[in-house]
N, C-alpha and C positions, 0 to 999 in steps of 0.2 A: 692302602687301606685294606683292612682285614674283612673278609666276608663274614658278616655277623652270624650267619647260619652255621659256620664252622665252630664257633666258640659258644659253649653253653655253660650254664652253671654246673660246677663239678669238673669241667674240662681242665686238663693240664696244659698250659700255654707257655710259650717261651718269649722272653722280652727281646724284641728285635734291635733295640738300641738302648743305651743308658737313658734313664729318665731320672731327673732330680726333682724331688718333691718341693713345691713352693707353698704348700699350706699343711697344716697339722694333720688333716685327714688323708693326705696323699702319701704314697710310699715310693721311696727312691728305690730303683731296681738297676741292675747291671745288665748289659747285653748278654744274651743267652742264658739268663737266670730262669729257673723253672718256677712257675707260679700256679696255684690252684685258684680257679675263678669261683668266688663266692656269691657274687651278684653282678648283674649287668644293668647299668642305668644310662640309657642313651649312648653317648660316645665315651663313657667311663666304665671301668670294671672295678669292683671291689675284689682284691686278690690277697692271697697269703703265699709267702715264699715257701717253696718246698725245700730249698737249699739253706735257708737261714731261719733262726728262731726269733722272728721279729713280728710285732703285731700287724694285722692286716691293714691295708689301705687302698686308696684309689690310684689307678694308673689309667692313662688314656687307652682306649681300645686300639688306636692306631699304633701303639707300641707293642702290640701283642700278636702272635701267630700261633695257630694250632700246633701242638706238639705231636707230630705224626707217630712216633714210636712210644707213646705214652704207656702202653700195656706192659711189655716186658722190662724196659728200662726202670720204670717206676716200681714194678713189682720187686725187682732186685734191690732197689734203694730202700724200700720200706720193710722188706721182709725181717731184718734184724730187729726191728721195733715191735714185731708181733709177739705175743705170748703163745706158748705152746697151746693153751686152751682156746685161743682165738684164731689159731692158725687155719683150721678147717673153715671157719666163716670167712676168713680173709681170702682164701683161695677160691671158695665157691662164689664170692662176689665178682672175681675176675672172670 
């Protein structure tokens, strides 16, 4: 089980195992998929995939772990999507 205090809204987490959605509001994820936490509701998190362009959905908290290297890896992944005008704001956010 994941320590709840390690995962907060806005955190980037990793799926620890494959999870297959069983309801419309759930999101199927693959092991090691990077996800951004949008909300935490008890034992479930609403997440969106960092790696795929799919709508957000619910994933059990027990399938998630904190992504220790979220800073540099995520910056390099998202940097090409930044516009030149927004680059300063983006870098100051980090």
